[in-house]
Each structure stands twice: as C-alpha cells, then as structure tokens.
C-alpha positions as CSV (number, residue, x, y, z in Angstrom):
1,M,-142.4,102.5,-44.5
2,P,-143.6,98.9,-43.9
3,T,-142.2,97.1,-40.9
4,L,-139.2,95.0,-41.6
5,P,-137.1,92.8,-39.3
6,P,-134.2,94.7,-37.7
7,A,-131.7,92.6,-39.7
8,I,-133.0,94.0,-43.1
9,H,-131.8,97.4,-44.0
10,V,-133.0,99.0,-47.3
11,F,-130.8,101.6,-48.9
12,E,-133.3,103.3,-51.2
13,R,-131.5,104.8,-54.1
14,G,-132.5,106.9,-57.1
15,W,-133.2,105.6,-60.6
16,L,-129.6,105.4,-61.8
17,S,-128.8,102.9,-59.0
18,S,-131.0,100.1,-57.8
19,N,-131.9,99.8,-54.2
20,N,-129.4,97.9,-52.0
21,I,-130.8,95.5,-49.4
22,L,-128.3,94.7,-46.5
23,I,-129.3,91.6,-44.5
24,T,-127.3,90.8,-41.4
25,G,-127.3,87.7,-39.3
26,H,-125.3,85.2,-37.3
27,D,-124.6,83.3,-40.6
28,G,-123.0,86.4,-42.1
29,V,-123.9,89.6,-44.0
30,T,-125.4,89.7,-47.5
31,L,-126.0,92.7,-49.8
32,V,-128.7,92.2,-52.5
33,D,-127.9,94.3,-55.6
34,T,-125.1,96.9,-55.7
35,G,-126.2,99.8,-57.8
36,Y,-124.6,101.5,-60.8
37,A,-120.8,101.9,-61.3
38,T,-120.7,105.7,-61.0
39,H,-122.4,105.4,-57.6
40,A,-120.0,102.7,-56.3
41,A,-118.3,105.1,-53.8
42,Q,-121.7,106.0,-52.3
43,T,-122.7,102.3,-52.2
44,L,-119.5,101.6,-50.3
45,S,-120.1,104.5,-47.9
46,L,-123.6,103.2,-47.1
47,V,-122.4,99.7,-46.5
48,R,-119.4,100.8,-44.3
49,H,-121.7,103.0,-42.2
50,A,-124.2,100.3,-41.6
51,L,-121.6,97.5,-40.9
52,Q,-119.0,99.6,-39.0
53,A,-116.2,97.1,-38.6
54,R,-118.2,94.0,-39.6
55,P,-117.3,92.3,-42.9
56,L,-119.6,92.0,-45.9
57,D,-119.7,88.3,-46.7
58,R,-121.7,88.0,-49.9
59,V,-123.3,89.9,-52.7
60,V,-126.4,88.5,-54.4
61,N,-127.7,89.9,-57.7
62,T,-131.3,89.6,-58.6
63,H,-130.3,90.1,-62.3
64,L,-127.3,91.5,-64.2
65,H,-128.4,94.8,-65.5
66,A,-125.8,97.5,-64.9
67,D,-127.8,99.4,-62.3
68,H,-128.0,96.3,-60.2
69,C,-124.5,94.9,-60.4
70,G,-122.3,97.9,-61.2
71,G,-120.9,98.0,-57.6
72,N,-120.0,94.3,-57.5
73,A,-116.3,94.9,-58.4
74,A,-115.8,97.7,-55.9
75,L,-117.4,95.8,-53.1
76,R,-115.3,92.7,-53.9
77,D,-112.1,94.8,-53.9
78,V,-112.8,96.2,-50.5
79,Y,-114.5,93.3,-48.7
80,A,-113.3,90.2,-50.6
81,C,-116.9,89.1,-50.5
82,R,-118.4,86.2,-52.4
83,I,-120.7,87.1,-55.3
84,A,-123.8,85.1,-56.3
85,I,-125.4,85.6,-59.7
86,P,-128.2,83.9,-61.7
87,K,-126.9,80.6,-63.0
88,A,-128.0,81.3,-66.5
89,E,-125.6,84.2,-66.8
90,C,-122.4,82.3,-65.9
91,A,-121.1,81.8,-69.4
92,K,-121.6,85.5,-70.3
93,V,-119.8,86.6,-67.1
94,D,-117.0,84.1,-67.6
95,A,-116.4,85.4,-71.1
96,W,-117.3,89.0,-70.0
97,D,-119.4,89.3,-73.1
98,E,-120.7,92.9,-72.8
99,D,-123.0,92.4,-75.8
100,A,-124.8,89.4,-74.2
101,L,-124.8,91.1,-70.8
102,S,-126.6,94.1,-72.3
103,F,-124.0,96.7,-71.2
104,R,-122.8,97.6,-74.7
105,A,-126.3,97.3,-76.1
106,T,-127.5,100.0,-73.7
107,A,-124.2,102.1,-73.5
108,Q,-124.1,101.5,-69.8
109,Q,-121.0,100.9,-67.6
110,C,-120.2,97.9,-65.5
111,P,-116.7,97.1,-64.3
112,R,-115.8,93.4,-64.8
113,F,-116.4,91.1,-61.8
114,T,-116.2,87.4,-61.2
115,Y,-118.6,85.2,-59.2
116,D,-118.3,82.4,-56.6
117,E,-121.9,81.1,-56.3
118,T,-124.9,80.7,-58.6
119,L,-128.6,80.8,-58.0
120,E,-131.5,79.3,-59.9
121,S,-135.2,79.0,-59.5
122,G,-136.2,76.8,-56.6
123,Q,-132.9,77.1,-54.8
124,R,-132.9,78.0,-51.1
125,L,-130.4,80.2,-49.4
126,R,-129.8,81.7,-46.0
127,M,-129.7,85.4,-45.5
128,G,-130.0,87.2,-42.2
129,D,-130.8,84.0,-40.3
130,L,-133.8,83.7,-42.5
131,D,-134.6,81.1,-45.2
132,W,-135.1,82.5,-48.7
133,Q,-136.0,80.9,-52.0
134,A,-135.0,82.1,-55.4
135,L,-137.9,82.1,-57.9
136,A,-137.7,82.7,-61.7
137,A,-139.0,86.2,-62.7
138,P,-138.6,86.5,-66.5
139,G,-140.1,89.5,-68.4
140,H,-137.9,92.5,-67.7
141,D,-134.9,90.2,-67.9
142,P,-135.1,86.6,-69.0
143,H,-132.9,85.4,-66.1
144,A,-134.1,87.6,-63.3
145,L,-134.8,86.1,-59.9
146,L,-137.2,87.0,-57.0
147,L,-136.0,86.3,-53.5
148,W,-138.9,85.1,-51.3
149,C,-138.9,84.7,-47.5
150,A,-142.1,82.8,-46.6
151,E,-141.5,83.0,-42.9
152,E,-141.6,86.8,-42.9
153,G,-143.8,87.3,-46.0
154,I,-141.1,89.4,-47.6
155,L,-140.4,89.5,-51.3
156,I,-137.3,91.1,-52.9
157,S,-138.7,91.7,-56.3
158,G,-135.9,93.4,-58.3
159,D,-137.5,95.0,-61.3
160,A,-140.3,92.4,-61.6
161,L,-142.7,94.5,-59.5
162,W,-142.5,98.1,-58.3
163,Q,-145.2,100.0,-56.4
164,N,-146.2,101.6,-59.7
165,G,-145.3,99.1,-62.5
166,F,-142.3,97.1,-63.4
167,G,-139.1,97.4,-65.4
168,V,-138.9,97.8,-69.2
169,V,-139.9,94.7,-71.1
170,F,-136.6,94.5,-73.0
171,P,-137.1,91.1,-74.7
172,E,-139.9,92.6,-76.8
173,L,-137.5,95.1,-78.3
174,V,-135.4,92.4,-79.8
175,G,-138.3,90.3,-81.1
176,E,-138.5,87.9,-78.3
177,P,-141.7,87.3,-76.3
178,G,-141.7,89.3,-73.0
179,F,-145.3,90.3,-72.2
180,H,-146.3,86.7,-71.5
181,D,-143.4,86.3,-69.2
182,V,-144.2,89.5,-67.3
183,R,-147.8,88.2,-66.8
184,A,-146.5,84.8,-65.6
185,T,-144.2,86.5,-63.1
186,L,-147.0,88.8,-61.8
187,D,-149.2,85.7,-61.5
188,L,-146.5,84.0,-59.4
189,I,-146.1,87.0,-57.1
190,A,-149.9,87.1,-56.6
191,T,-149.8,83.5,-55.3
192,L,-147.2,84.2,-52.7
193,G,-149.3,86.4,-50.4
194,A,-146.4,88.7,-49.6
195,R,-146.8,91.0,-46.7
196,V,-144.0,93.4,-47.9
197,V,-142.3,93.9,-51.2
198,I,-138.9,95.4,-51.4
199,P,-138.5,96.5,-55.1
200,G,-135.4,97.3,-57.1
201,H,-136.5,100.9,-57.3
202,G,-138.7,103.0,-55.1
203,G,-139.7,102.4,-51.5
204,A,-140.7,99.1,-49.9
205,F,-144.5,98.7,-49.8
206,D,-147.2,96.6,-48.3
207,D,-150.2,97.5,-50.6
208,V,-149.2,94.5,-52.7
209,Q,-152.5,93.7,-54.3
210,A,-152.9,97.4,-55.4
211,A,-149.4,97.3,-56.9
212,L,-150.3,94.1,-58.7
213,D,-153.5,95.6,-60.0
214,R,-151.5,98.6,-61.4
215,A,-148.9,96.3,-62.9
216,Y,-151.5,94.2,-64.7
217,S,-153.2,97.4,-66.0
218,R,-149.8,98.7,-67.2
219,L,-149.0,95.3,-68.9
220,D,-152.4,95.3,-70.7
221,Y,-151.7,98.8,-72.0
222,L,-148.2,97.9,-73.3
223,A,-149.2,94.5,-74.7
224,A,-152.1,96.0,-76.7
225,D,-149.6,98.0,-78.8
226,P,-145.9,96.9,-78.6
227,V,-144.9,100.4,-80.0
228,R,-145.9,101.8,-76.6
229,N,-143.4,99.5,-74.9
230,A,-140.7,100.5,-77.4
231,E,-141.4,104.2,-76.9
232,N,-141.2,103.7,-73.1
233,A,-138.0,101.7,-73.5
234,V,-136.1,104.3,-75.6
235,R,-137.2,107.1,-73.3
236,V,-135.9,105.1,-70.3
237,L,-132.6,104.4,-72.0
238,I,-131.9,108.0,-72.8
239,K,-133.1,109.2,-69.4
240,F,-130.7,106.7,-67.8
241,L,-127.8,108.1,-69.8
242,L,-129.0,111.6,-68.9
243,L,-129.1,110.7,-65.2
244,E,-125.5,109.5,-65.5
245,R,-124.1,112.4,-67.5
246,R,-126.5,115.2,-66.4
247,R,-126.2,117.0,-69.7
248,I,-126.1,115.7,-73.3
249,P,-125.7,117.9,-76.4
250,L,-128.8,117.5,-78.7
251,A,-126.5,116.5,-81.5
252,E,-125.2,113.6,-79.3
253,V,-128.8,112.4,-78.6
254,A,-129.1,111.9,-82.4
255,S,-125.7,110.2,-82.4
256,L,-126.8,107.8,-79.6
257,C,-129.9,106.9,-81.6
258,A,-127.6,106.1,-84.5
259,T,-125.1,104.0,-82.5
260,V,-126.4,102.5,-79.3
261,P,-127.4,99.0,-80.4
262,L,-130.7,98.7,-78.6
263,L,-131.8,102.2,-79.7
264,V,-130.9,101.3,-83.3
265,L,-132.8,98.1,-83.1
266,A,-135.9,99.9,-81.7
267,R,-135.7,102.5,-84.4
268,E,-135.5,99.9,-87.1
269,R,-138.3,97.7,-85.7
270,F,-140.7,100.2,-84.4
271,F,-140.0,103.8,-85.6
272,H,-138.4,103.5,-89.0
273,G,-137.4,107.2,-89.4
274,S,-133.9,108.6,-89.2
275,S,-131.9,108.8,-86.0
276,G,-132.3,112.6,-86.0
277,E,-136.1,112.2,-86.2
278,M,-136.0,109.6,-83.4
279,A,-133.9,112.0,-81.3
280,D,-136.3,114.9,-81.8
281,R,-139.2,112.6,-80.8
282,L,-137.3,111.5,-77.7
283,V,-136.4,115.0,-76.6
284,R,-139.9,116.2,-77.0
285,A,-141.3,113.3,-75.0
286,L,-138.8,113.7,-72.2
287,V,-139.5,117.5,-72.0
288,K,-143.2,117.0,-72.0
289,A,-143.0,114.4,-69.2
290,G,-140.9,116.9,-67.1
291,A,-137.9,114.5,-67.2
292,A,-135.6,116.9,-69.0
293,R,-135.4,120.4,-70.3
294,V,-133.6,121.9,-73.3
295,D,-131.0,124.6,-72.5
296,G,-129.8,126.0,-75.8
297,D,-128.3,123.1,-77.8
298,T,-128.2,120.8,-74.7
299,L,-130.6,118.3,-73.1
300,V,-130.4,118.7,-69.3
301,D,-131.6,116.3,-66.7
302,V,-134.5,117.4,-64.4
C-alpha cells in the first residue's frame, strides 16, 4: 500500500461499491464517494468506526453512477452532512430524472438525495487541511471529476484510471464519442506527475506510469473495434446485477436483455440478434471468464 498522509483513510470495497475515501482535518471531515445502496449499512459502519464520535461534514461525489453515490441518502440521514456533486448533474438531481442519471438505464438502485454544493473543473476545495482541485475527467462518464492534491501528489481518480484499466466507456454505447475523451483524460493524468493514485475500485497504487501504459493499451484495443467495448459493457452490467442479487435465473437474464434500456440499446446497435441469443452469449462469456457459473437453470455469482 503506498504511503498516504494519516488524514486520508481509504476504505477499499469490492466491485459492487466504489471505494470510499475519508479525509479528516481541522476544517472538517469529507467522504469521497459512498458506494452502492445495498451496501449503505456497511458504509455507515466503516465511517462510524473511523470517526468514533466525530461528525461527518461533507460528501463529495466524483461522479453520479449508482456505485459511487448510492450511500449519499443514508449518510445524510445519519450525519446531516453536506453533499457536493458535479455541477453539470444538478438539473438531473433536482428533477430526480432516473433515466438521465443512468439508474433506470442500468437497472441499478440509488435512493433519492439532494445536494448543497457543486463542483466543476478548475474549482479548488479544502479536504483534510489540504488543497485539492477538481479536474474534468470525461470518458467513462461525461461529467466525472478527478480530485488532485498537488502538494501531496495524490490523485483521486474515480473510474478514470484504475491500476489495470478504467471504467466502461458508456457514451460509446449510446452513439456519443467516448474513446477520445478517455484518451484526453489519460493525457491529463499523465501531465500531473502523481505520486499516488486512489482509484474508484481496487487498491491505491504508485506505479502510475505503468497503470497509464496499461490503460492506453486497453483503450487502443477497445477503440479499434467498438463492438469490443459493447461486449465488455454488457458483461459488466450483468455482472453488476449478479453481484447485487447473487443468483439470477437464466430466463431472467434474457428478460434483462430485453428490458434494461442500456442492454437493449447495445443489442440493437452492436449485436442485432434476439434477447435470448444475447443472454446466451453473455452467460457463456461470464462463465468462461470465471465470473459466474451455471447451477441448473440459474446463473450464480462467483
């Protein structure tokens, strides 16, 4: 584990919930990203244990995918903390437009929450007695932000850069450019000279250039054939639902392919066959990758 200042505590979660980064200081306590809704009790337990009797003052979201903001409402209920979100998402949150926020499109859960502050690229904020800057990180999500502390050389990258890749390039699924944005975000990260990266999933790492090299290679592979990105995206979406539910009847996998908007769109744009054919393809791919197994007429998480 790379060395981090004592004020920064990383709660490394699994793939259903994003990591949570708790940053303490004289100016207050901030939690960056809050995990998935079904893990909210665990998120609260981790925060309570770390803070003891100290209050949580603020939540900051790097982006508003359900695995990064699903605990917002629970934390607000307990701590009455302020919530800061990317400014470009305000209208969607105000209207609680679950289609525009991607929750309905992915069949994922997120209890409704409100916000008190907004963040946009170039804006500076104070977390843990350190100065941070929000930087635009489009690609995985058009409105995602990086949080950069130049003083300590620490980058909170959300899903823009992991130790082995980056988040699904969702804009490409809906016919919007995404690969170019991913490359621009990686280029930006490369200019920062970060000492440590705290990603949205997986452990913090300090082999930043090696991670960037792997990410560029992955991007080149996906951009060379957008069907590869679509195949990866639909596998990730089904695997996410499998992580949440643990078991899904095979017939329901086909139903999901026929009804979940993003899966339907991917099938129509990239795969063309029936929902049943797409479901069979997905099941085979997940089993081959060791991410699931078939038990009778049920797909089971591994």
